[in-house]
N, C-alpha and C positions, 0 to 999 in steps of 0.2 A: 184949544186946550191938550185937545186929545195928541196931538202932534209935539205939541212942546212935553208932555211927559214922555211921548216914545224915543223923542231925540235925547234926553235927559237918561232912559235906561240904557238907550244906543251908545251915549258917549262913555258909561256908566263902565258897560260891558267890556269896549275897547279900552279903555283906559285901565280897568284894572286886570283884564289880562295879560297885556303888555307890561303893567307893574310887578304881577305876578311874577313874568318870564323875568323879569329885569331880576327882581328879588331872588327869586331862585338861581340865576347864574351868578350874581355876586356871592349868595349865601354858598353854592356849590363849589365857586372856585377859590372859595375862602379868602376873597380880595377884602372885604366889607363885609362885617356880620349887619346885615337890614334886620334882622328876626327879632328886631324891638319892640315892646309893647304898643306906640305909635304905628307901628309898620301896621301889625296885625289888624290894629283899630282900624287903622284906611280900609284895608283889603275885606273887612266884614261890614262896613258900612258901605264900600262900595256894592257887595254884595247882597247888603238889604237894599240897595236902591235898584239893585237890578231885578230882583223876588218885585219889589214894590212897582217900578214904572214898565217893566219889558216886557212884564209875561200877562198876557191877558188869561180872562177865563179859558177861551177856546184853546190856549198854548198851554194852560195848566198840566193837563196829565201827560201829553208828551213830553214836558220839561221834568215832571216828576219824576218818570222813567228815568229820562235818560242823566239826571240829575244823580239821580240813585245809582245809575251803574256806573257812574263819574266819582261817583264817592266812594265806591266799593274798590273800584279800578285803582283809585287815586290812593287809597289807604294800602290795599295791600301792595301795590307798584311802589310805592314809595320803601317799604319794607323791601321788596326785593333787590330794587334798585341803589341798596346802601352803597353799593359799590361803585356806581355813577353816581356821586354826590350833586351836578348839575341837574341830573333828571330827577332825583328825589327831593330836591328841595323846590324845584319848579312843582312838582305832583301835590307835595305839601301848602303852596303857597297860593296853588291853584282851588285847593281845598279851603284856604282862608275865605275865598269869595263865594264857591259854591255851598258849601254846606248853609251859610244865611239864607242866601238866596233860595235853596229848596225849602227852608225851613218856614219862610213866610210865607212860597206861594202854600206850600202845604195847609197851613193857618190858616189861608184865605180860601184854601179849595173846601174844608173841613167846613168852614162855617157859610160857606156860598152851600154845602151839601146840608148844612143843619138849617137853613132857613127857607130852602124847598120843601 
């Protein structure tokens, strides 16, 4: 069972990052706007799957620190890189994955600490 959960999280991470890059490129080059509610919802669900199945309790603190750094850099980087639309759009799409994943891991970590 653990191997299946790990594979689901690994595939979700790979698919999510690739999808975020594709969405960022399409939105940045203004080829076709992929910034629909469905695409954002899919990215968020992928982020939740990553948070639930890919991050173990041992990895939670390093993930939270890395996720926090990524979210801060993504928010400020998207604003700074507005003159490079592909980079800005890709950062925003990555945020749509990593914010839900970080929230899920943080909530799971809080419950784990409260249980002890």
